[in-house]
N, C-alpha and C positions, 0 to 999 in steps of 0.2 A: 232128477238124480244128480248126484255130486260126482264130478270128473275125478278120476283117480290121479294122485300126485305123480309128477314126472321125476324120476330118480335115475341118476347115472345115465342121462341121455347122451347120446353121441352127437356132439355139435359139429363134428368134422363134415357132416353131410350138408351143413349150411355154407361151407366155403366153396367159392366158385373156382374152378381150375384156371391158371394163367398160362397163356401161351408164350414160351420163351423164344426170343429171336435167335436165330442161329448165329454164332460167333465165327468171324472170319479167321482163318488160321494165319499167325504171324509169319512173316517172311524172315528167315534167319539170314544174317550177313556176317559170316565168319571172317571175311577179309578185313573188316574194320578192326577187329581185335588184333589181327596180325600186324596191321600198320601201326597201331598204338604201341604195341609191345616192341616193335622195331625201333620206334622213336625213343622210347625210354631207355632201351639198351644202348642205343647210339650215344645218348647223353651221358650215360654212366661210363661208357668206354672213353669218351672224350675227356671227362673229368679225371678218369684214371690216368690217361696219358699226360694230361696237363699238370696235375698236382702230385699225383702219387708216384708215377714212374720217375720224374726228375728228382724227386726227393730221395728215391731209393738208389738212383744211379749215382756213382761217385763223381764229385766235381773235379775238373781238371786242375792239376797242381802246377804252381809256378814258383820260381825262386824270387825272393824279395830281399831288399836291403834298405836300411834306414837312410834318411837324408842327413848329411853332416853339415853343421852350421859353424863357420869359423868367423871370429871377430865380433860376436854378439856379446853384449854386456848384460848381465842380469839386472833387471830393474830394481831400483832402490825400494826399500820397504816403505810403506805408507806411514808417514809420521802424523800422529794425532796429539792434540793438546787441549786442555780445558782452560777457560777464562771467563771473563764477564764483559758484557756490552757496556761501553763507556763512551759518552759524548766527548769528542776531542775539542769541541768548542762550547764552553759553558762558563757562566759568570754569575757570581753572587752580587746582585745589584744593590747598592747602598746609597744613602743620601750623602752628598758632600758637605752639607751643613747640618748642624744639630737643631732638632726641633721635634715638636709633637706631630705625629702622623694624623692628618685630618682627612685624607682621601686615599682610597685604594681601589683601583679600577680593574684588577685582575684576580683570578682565583687559580688554583692548581689545575693545569690542563689548558689554560688560556693561551692562544697563539697571538703573538705580538709581532709587529714590524719595527724596523729601525726608526727610532725617534718617537714611538708611541709613548704617551704618558702612562706610567704604571701606578705612581702614587704621588702624593703632594704633602709636603711638610707645612705646618702653620707658618704663614708669611705676612702677618699683620705688621710686625716690627720692621721687616725688610721693606714693605711697601711704604711705610712712613719715612724711612731713610731715603728711599727713592724719590719721594715727593720733595723732600728737603733739598737734595742735590739738584733736582731739576729747577727749584726756585733759585738756588745759588747760580746756576747757569744763566737764568734769565737776568739776574742782577748783574752778572759779569758782562753780558751782552749790552745791557743798558748803559753801563759805565763806559764801555768801548764806544758806544754811539756818542756819548757826551764828550769823551776825550777827542774823538775825531772832529767834532764841531769846534772845540777849543783850538784844535790844531789848525783848522782852516782860518780861524780868526787870527791866530798868531802869525800865520804865514802872510796874511794881508797887512797886518801891522808892521811886521818886519820889512816887508817890501816897501811900504810908504816911508818909513823912517830912513831906510837905506837910500831912497831916491831924494829925500829932502836934506839929508846930511851934507852933501857937498856945497849946497847954497846956504848953509847955516840957518835953514828954517827950523831945524830941531837941534837940540843939544846932543852932545855925545852921550850924556847920561840917559836920555830918552831912547837913543838907538841901542845902548847896551841893555836897557830894560826890555825892549822888544826882542832882542836876540836871545836873552835869557828865557823869556816867556816861551819862545819858539822851541828851544831845547827842552824845557820842562813839559810842554804839551806833547812833544814827540815821545818822551819817556813815559808819559801817562798813557798814550795810545799803546805803546809796547806792553806796559804793565796790564792794561785792560785785556789785551789779546792773550797774554799769558794766563790771566785769571780765567778767561773763557776756556783755554786749553785744560787748566786744572779742573774746572767745573765739569767739562765734558768727560774727563777721566773719572771724576767722582760719579757721574751718571753711569758710565760704563761699569764701574765697580758695583754700583747698586743694581744695575740690570743683571750682572753676573750673580750677585747674591740672590736676587729674586729667581733667576733660572735654577740656581742650586736647590731651591726648595721643590723643584719639579724633578721627580725621578723618572727618567726615560729609559726605554729599551736600547741597549747598545748595539744589538743586531737582531735579525729576524730569528725567532725561535719559539719555544714552548716553555711555559712556566711549569717546572716540575716540583718546586718546593716553595712554601710561603713561611717566612720567619716572623713577620710582624703583623699586628692588627691595628685598626684605627684607634687612636687614643694613646698608643705607646710612644715613647720617646725613642727616636733613632739618632744615632751619632756615627760619624765616619769611622772612628776607631773603637766604638763601644767602650768608652772609658769607664762608664758607670755600670754597676751590676744590674741596674734596672732599665738600661737602654739596650737597643738592638743594633747590631752592627750592619746587618743586611736585611733587606725587605723581602726579596724573592731570589730564587735561583732559576736562571734561564739556561736552557740547553738548545743547541742547534741540532735538530734531529737528522739533518743531512750529513752531519759529521760523525755519525755513530760508527764505532769500530769495536772489534773484540780485542781486548788486551790479554795476552796469554804469555806465560813464562815457559821458555824452552830451556831444557837442561843443556849444560855446556857440552855434553857428549853428543847431543843431537843438533848442535848449533850449525854444523856444516851442512845439514840437510835443508836449510831454508835460505832464501835470498830475497832481496827487495824486488818487488814486481812478480813474485812467484804466485801461481794460481793456487787457490784453496777453496774449501767448501765449509760453510758454517751451518751447524744444526743447533737449534735451541731446545733446551729441556722443556720449555713451555709449549713448543710447537713441534711435537713429535711427527716425523715423517716429512717435514718441510726442509728442503735443502736450498741454501742461499749461496750463489756463486760469490766469491770474494777474491781479494788480492792482498798480498803482503805490502802494506803501505810504508811501514817504517820498522827498522830494527834499531832499538835504542842502543847507542854506542857505548854502553857500559854494562857490566855484569854485577850481580848481587853476590858478593863473596859469602854471605851467610847461607844462601840457598843454592849457590852454584848454578844460577839460571840467568838467562838473558831475556829481556822483555821485548816482545814483538807485537806490533799493532796491525791487525788484519781488517781492512776496510771492506764494507759491503759493496758489491757491484750492483746488485739488485736487492731491494728490500721492500717491505710493506709497512703499513701503520701498526701492525701487531708487534713489531720489534721495538722494545722499550729499553731505556738505560737500566743498568744493573741486573739484567737477565743473565743467567748462567748459560754458557755456550760451549760447544766443542768445535774445534777446528781440525780439519783433515787437509794436510798439505800435499800437493801433488809432488811427485819426485822431481828433484832438480836435474835438469839436463846438463850433464858434464861433457867435456870434450871427448872423453873416451866413449860416451854413449852415442855420440853423433856419427860414429863409424858405421856404415851400412854393413850388416852381416852378409857373409858370402856363403852361398849354398853350393854344396858339392854332392854329386850323385855318381854312381858307377857309369862309365861310358856305355856299357852294354844295355843300359836302360833306355837310351835315346834311340828313336827311330825317326825316319823322315816320312812325312805324310803330307802330300799336296805341297811340296816345297817348303815345309816348315818342320822344325824339330818339336817332337812331342814325346811324352812319356806317360806311363800308366801308373796310377796310384791305387793301392788296394785298400778299400774301406769297407769293413763289414762283409768281407768275402765278395765284394763287387768291384769291378775294375772301373776306373774313371780316367778319362783322357785329360791331360793337362798340357797346354802349350807353353813352351819355355824357349829361352834364348841361350844358346851355348856360347859362353864368353871365352873360355879357354879349355884346353885339355892337357893334362899332365899325367903320364902313366896310364893307369886304368880308371882315373877319375876325371870328371868334367865339371867345370864351374858353370852354373846355369843361373838364369834370372827368371823368376816366375812366382806364381802364387802357391808356394809350398810351405807347409807347416813343419815345425821341428819334429813332430811325431809322425810324419808321413812315411809310409813304406812304399817304395817304388818297385815295380815288377822288372826283373832282369830278363833280357832277351825275350821281349814279348812276341808271341807267335803272330803271324799275319792275320789269323782269324779273330784275334782279340779286339773287342770293341767296348765302348762305354756301356755299362749296365750288365755286362757278362759276368756270370757267377763263376768265380775261381777261388781257390784257397791256396794259402802259402804252404810250400813243402817244408815239413819239419825235418831238419837234418837228424839222421840217426846217430846215436852215440856209439862210438867204437868201444867194443868190449875188450878190456885189458885182461889178458890171461896171465896168470902168474908164471 
């Protein structure tokens, strides 16, 4: 037989019942909540008393007065001028002799020392002249040697004839001949010596001519321009249109200074030795300390200016000639500026504290104690010495409870109402 199909069977009968463990009841602690709430409330009340209540309570009011300064001079306005960097020591180096340039040892930017050979002019003809004068000098020296030998022989002959003449062993004519020969050989020796001197002068001239073909650096510096090339003809005065007058231009970088023109109206604001500051347009943000080295003792009537030369106190290799520059001059100290300003405050602002005079300055509604020295007292004012600014406000008749850092405010005087 076939079993009947199971429909809508109740499967809950297949589930086994679970035994639940009994839960322990939680112990309530209400006192912890009260403690936490009390701490939070205490913090809020403390913040209220510390920040809120002082802000709401009015600040104590005090009377103030400004510091008076007597004898101070207003600083001169800062004078500025523009100019250019110029080497105060520079030279266009040329050849002393005329010739074709056959050697050039430098380029633009080369650094040279005193006496270094920069270039050389063709010197074959000068060397030939030098060899010729040296040969003449040798000939003159040989002629002097021959003349000196003749002079020794003439001396011996003269001595013999002079000794034999009294005994009539020689005639008077022979003695006269020996005497004449002696004088002639002496003159020959002097002539040979003079010829040697002339030959030595010719040698010196030839040496100078040969040295003139070498173009040397007159001082230590840097080559900033080159005017001639190898193969060109150089001449001292550049008399020809095809010749060059100078070979190179050398500048001493240690002598760089800014040349600036000062108007006659501002001339009184600068002096020799005055401090200044140089800024270059090529090096923005870099400030070079400087000093006024020279004020040219003449004015330009067409421009109404005076030329001043400002020397670098400190510089670097980036400073180059012909750069545009600006110079800011420090104010000139005058005799009237040297007077020390005198500070005066109301005498009621001074109090004695620990055996010293102090006063209180009001800054941003805060009192600050300042130690001063009372110099003199006249009427209701006292002259004091101390670190006080011209804009300081001193507190009059400070109360004993006043101390540094205490918040106070200045009492604003009420305006009197004028009734008609």
